[in-house]
N, C-alpha and C positions, 0 to 999 in steps of 0.2 A: 450471435453471441449467446452463450448458454451460462446462466447464473444459478447457482444453488443457494437458496435463501434459507437459513436456519433460524427459525423463530417460533416459539411455542405459544405466543399470545395471538390468537386469531385476528383480532381487529387491527393490531399493529402490523401483523404480517401481511394482511391484504392491502393496507394502506401503503406499506413499503414496496410491495410488489407493483402496485399501480404507479408509484413514483419512479421505480426503476424503468418500467416500460415507457413512461413519459419522457424520461431523460435519455433513454437509449431505445428508440423505436425499433421494433423488430426483434428485440431481445426476448429470449425464451427463459422464463423463470420457473424453476422447480422448487416448491415449498415443502420443507420438512420441519419436524418439531422435536426430534430427539436424537441422541447419539446413534442409536441403532439404525434409524432412518438415514442418517448422514452416511454411515458406512455402506449401507445397501445402495444408496444413490451413487456414491463414488465408484463402487464396484461395477455398476451397470452402465454408467454414463460418463463421458468426458466433459468437464466443465471448464470454462475460461476464467471463472471467478467464483469464489465462495464468500458470501456475506453471512457472518454468523454472530448470533448472540451466544456467548459462552455459557450462559446460565440456563441450560435446557435440561430436561430429564436425562439422567445418565452421565452428566458432566459435573466436574468440580474444578474450580480454579481455571487453569489453562489446559486442562486435560483434553478438551475438545479440539483446541488448536493443534495440539500435538498428535491427536488421533488423525486429523486431516493430513498433517504433514507426513505421517507414516503411510498414508494411503496414496498420496499423489504429490506432485509439485505445483499444483494449481495455485494461482494467486489467492491469498486469503485476506479479508478485511474484517474487522470486528465492529459490531454495533452493540453497545451495551449501556446499561444504566449505571454500571460500576465504573467510575472514571477517576479513581485515585491515581496520583502521579506514579506510585510504585507499580500498580497494575498496568498502566499504559506503557511504561518503560519496559516491563516484562514482555508485553505483547510486541513491542518494537523489536526487542532482542530475539524474539521467536521468528523473525523474518516476515511478519505480516506486512502488508502493503498499506494498511491504514487502520485508523480507529476513529469512530464517530460516537460521541456521547448522545444518548437519547434525550438529554437535557438541552441539546443544542437548539438554537432558534430554527424555525422552519427554513429561512433563507440560508443560514449557515449549513444546515443539514443537507439541503439540496445541493449546495455548492460542493461540499465535501464528497457527497455521493457521486456527483458528476465527474469530479476529478478521478475517482477510483474506477468508475465505469469506463472512462476514456483511456485507461491504461496508466494513470498516474498514481500518486500516493497522497495520503493525507494523515497527519497526526497533529495533535494540539501543539502549540508553540513550546510548551514546557519540555517536550521531547527534544526538539531541535536546539533549544538553548541550554539544557541541563544534562542531556544524556552523556554518560561517560563512555567514550570510545576507547577501544584497545589501541595499542601503539600501531598495529598494522592496519587498523581501520576495519570496518565490516565490509564484507563482499558486496560489490555493486551488482545490480541486475544487468542483464544484457542491454536493456533500454537505457539505464543510467550510464553504462559505459559509452553508449553512442552519444549521449548528451555530453559526457565528460570529454570525449574526443573533440567535439565541436567547440567546447569551452576552451580547450587548449589551442584550437585554431583561431581563437579570438572572436568567435561569433557571439552575438548577443541573443537574447531570448527570442526576439522576433525572427531572426535568421534561423535559429535552431528549430523553431516551430515550423517554419516553411520547409526546411530540408527534411525533417522527420515526419511531416504531415500531422503535426500535433497542434492543439490549441495552446496559446501562450500561457494560460493558467496552469495547464498540465506541465509545460516546460518548467515554470516557476516551482511547481511542486517537486519535480525531479531534482532541480538544483538544490532546493532546501534539504531534500533527503540525502543528496550526495554530501552536502556540507556536514550534516549530522553524522553520517557514517565515517567520514574522514576526519572529523573533529576540527573543522576549519570554519572561517567566517567570510572568506572572500574567494573570488575566482582565481586569483593568483596563487593563494595558499592551496586551493584545491588542486590546481595544476601541478604544483610542486609535490604535494603529498601523493597524488595519483601517479606521478612520474617515479617517485621513490618506491612506490608499491608495485611498479611494473604494470599498472593498469593502462597507462598511455606512455608514449615516449617521454623521457625526462626533458622538460623544457629548458633545463639549465645547461645541458651539454649536447642536446640534439640526438641522444640515444633513442 
């Protein structure tokens, strides 16, 4: 697994790199500290994940996130000291797979980082409980579609985890993200909404 870590504070960057390697042994981490370095790295190397602090030289607001999106379709998660609800929701809407506040406790930080490294997603609860979804819902990722298909089949998190070779916490994270994107609060509602959107066969009429 190759991770591009975007962080311009050397001490935090080294500590975060070490934590990534601890949580994902064998992971190769490339460390950069500015927008120009990000672009150069993305042009020369294919990454599985970009972990980025958006407040680095050459970036303002969400400009770095959009720059990354313009360069590639790699999964992107944000690690930042700026954690206002408005900013976090904007990051969610930009199709990031996660947000971790630098103010999070060590245990919480590691858990969130583990979920993201394992292929899941993580956002503060405020996103899942208050995000305003469009009528058609936000697009699900391929992994979320796989989870949604198994939810429709009536499988529980433990069974989904086994079938997709994922950890149960990762499955729970996917389910929470699916709920937020579809604007629902239960598996039944998610199944109906996903059926209406054509994501899975409509459970009400077998289509």
